[in-house]
C-alpha positions as CSV (number, residue, x, y, z in Angstrom):
1,M,30.7,-14.6,-13.8
2,D,33.7,-13.1,-15.2
3,Y,36.4,-11.3,-13.3
4,V,35.0,-7.8,-13.8
5,E,31.6,-8.8,-12.5
6,Q,33.2,-10.4,-9.5
7,R,35.1,-7.2,-8.6
8,V,32.0,-5.1,-8.9
9,A,30.1,-7.4,-6.7
10,Q,32.9,-7.5,-4.2
11,A,33.2,-3.6,-4.2
12,A,29.5,-3.3,-3.6
13,S,29.5,-5.7,-0.6
14,N,32.7,-4.4,1.0
15,P,33.1,-0.6,1.3
16,D,36.4,1.0,0.3
17,P,39.0,0.5,3.1
18,S,40.4,4.1,2.5
19,T,37.0,5.6,3.2
20,T,36.5,3.7,6.4
21,A,40.0,4.6,7.5
22,L,39.0,8.3,7.5
23,L,35.9,7.8,9.7
24,T,37.7,6.7,12.8
25,P,36.6,8.1,16.2
26,L,39.9,10.0,16.6
27,N,39.4,11.7,13.2
28,L,35.8,12.6,14.0
29,L,36.9,14.1,17.3
30,L,39.7,16.1,15.6
31,L,37.2,17.4,13.0
32,S,34.7,18.5,15.7
33,V,37.5,20.3,17.6
34,L,38.6,22.1,14.4
35,L,35.0,23.1,13.6
36,Y,34.5,24.4,17.2
37,A,37.7,26.4,17.0
38,A,36.8,27.9,13.7
39,Y,33.4,28.9,15.1
40,T,34.8,30.6,18.3
41,L,37.5,32.4,16.4
42,L,35.7,33.5,13.3
43,L,32.0,33.3,13.6
44,R,30.9,33.8,17.2
45,P,29.9,37.4,18.0
46,T,32.2,39.1,20.5
47,A,31.1,41.4,23.4
48,P,31.6,45.1,22.7
49,P,34.8,46.5,24.1
50,V,34.6,48.1,27.5
51,L,35.9,51.6,27.4
52,P,37.9,53.0,30.3
53,K,36.1,55.5,32.6
54,E,36.8,59.1,31.8
55,P,38.1,61.2,34.7
56,P,35.5,63.5,36.1
57,A,35.1,66.8,34.3
58,I,37.1,69.7,35.7
59,L,34.9,72.8,36.0
60,F,36.3,76.3,35.6
61,R,36.4,77.9,39.1
62,T,37.4,81.1,40.7
63,F,40.1,80.7,43.4
64,T,41.5,83.0,46.0
65,P,45.0,82.4,47.3
66,R,43.6,80.7,50.3
67,T,41.2,78.4,48.4
68,L,44.0,77.5,46.0
69,L,46.3,76.4,48.8
70,P,44.8,72.9,49.4
71,Y,45.6,71.9,45.7
72,N,49.3,71.2,46.5
73,G,49.3,67.5,45.8
74,E,49.5,66.3,49.4
75,N,47.4,63.3,50.4
76,G,46.5,62.6,46.7
77,A,45.0,66.0,46.0
78,P,45.4,67.5,42.5
79,V,48.2,69.9,41.9
80,Y,47.3,73.4,40.8
81,L,49.4,76.5,40.4
82,A,48.6,80.0,39.2
83,A,50.4,82.1,36.8
84,R,49.2,85.7,36.1
85,G,45.8,85.0,37.3
86,R,45.2,81.7,35.5
87,V,45.1,78.4,37.5
88,F,46.6,75.4,35.8
89,D,46.1,71.8,36.7
90,V,49.6,70.5,36.7
91,T,48.7,67.1,38.3
92,R,50.2,65.2,35.3
93,G,53.5,66.9,36.2
94,R,53.3,65.8,39.9
95,N,57.0,64.7,39.8
96,F,57.9,68.4,39.3
97,Y,55.2,70.3,41.0
98,G,53.9,67.8,43.7
99,P,55.4,67.1,47.1
100,G,59.2,66.5,46.9
101,G,59.4,67.9,43.4
102,P,61.8,70.8,42.4
103,Y,58.9,73.2,42.0
104,A,56.8,71.9,45.0
105,N,56.7,75.3,46.7
106,F,54.6,76.6,43.7
107,A,51.9,74.0,44.2
108,G,48.7,75.5,45.4
109,R,50.2,79.0,45.1
110,D,50.5,81.9,42.7
111,A,53.8,81.1,41.1
112,S,54.0,84.1,38.8
113,R,56.8,86.0,40.5
114,G,59.0,82.9,41.1
115,L,58.6,81.8,37.5
116,A,59.4,85.3,36.2
117,C,62.5,85.6,38.3
118,G,63.6,82.0,37.9
119,S,63.6,81.6,41.7
120,F,62.1,78.9,43.9
121,D,62.7,80.8,47.1
122,E,59.8,81.2,49.6
123,E,60.1,85.0,49.4
124,M,58.8,84.8,45.8
125,L,55.4,83.6,47.2
126,T,52.6,85.8,48.4
127,K,52.7,85.9,52.2
128,D,49.3,87.5,52.8
129,L,46.8,85.0,51.4
130,D,43.9,87.3,52.2
131,G,45.5,90.5,50.7
132,P,45.8,91.8,47.2
133,L,47.3,89.8,44.4
134,D,50.9,90.5,43.3
135,T,50.6,93.0,40.4
136,L,54.2,92.1,39.2
137,S,54.5,95.8,38.3
138,D,58.1,96.0,39.5
139,L,59.3,93.3,37.1
140,G,61.4,94.1,34.1
141,P,60.8,93.2,30.4
142,G,63.1,90.2,30.6
143,E,61.3,88.8,33.6
144,M,57.9,89.3,32.0
145,E,59.2,87.5,28.9
146,A,60.4,84.6,31.1
147,L,56.9,84.4,32.7
148,K,55.3,84.5,29.3
149,G,57.4,81.6,28.2
150,W,56.4,79.6,31.3
151,E,52.7,80.4,30.6
152,E,53.1,79.1,27.0
153,R,54.5,75.8,28.2
154,F,51.7,75.4,30.7
155,E,49.1,76.2,28.0
156,E,50.6,73.5,25.8
157,K,50.8,70.8,28.5
158,Y,48.1,71.6,31.1
159,M,44.5,72.5,31.3
160,V,43.4,75.9,32.7
161,V,40.9,75.1,35.5
162,G,40.2,78.5,36.9
163,K,41.2,82.0,37.6
164,L,42.9,83.5,40.7
165,V,41.4,86.6,42.2
166,A,41.9,88.5,45.5
167,V,39.7,87.8,48.5
168,G,36.5,89.7,48.0
169,E,36.5,89.6,44.2
170,E,35.2,86.0,43.9
171,G,31.7,87.1,42.9
172,D,32.9,89.4,40.1
173,G,31.9,87.1,37.3
174,N,33.5,83.8,36.3
């Protein structure tokens, strides 16, 4: 047998040492970890995302000054205020309109006169909750313009949740 035949016979009987070096238990373990990671990151189906619950729908209601009063933000209640007969949900602005806020006396009330006059005084609020609504007829053009500006800001930021009517007018349509 010549030298080449001896090398071929030896190669056939002894596998290549570089091939056997790759098939160690540690390398097989690392390969299986790599395959598992690839499966979990790329191939395994994922659960559908869980969407957050929507807040309950706010229905358009008719309020009287007395039925609007509880919506003043106390004890976690929503904060509503009325301006020229429309009731706005200003709960998102609780820092301003809720308890302790600079506009807190308007919460749960008709704020029309106070907003028009730029006054937060108690005398700007309707005293008789069962009487007629403030018609604002004695206000001047500048005051009415100021009130309109407030209404526009409310319309941009807050949702209208109802209308304010005098006691006895609740059943006159919604």
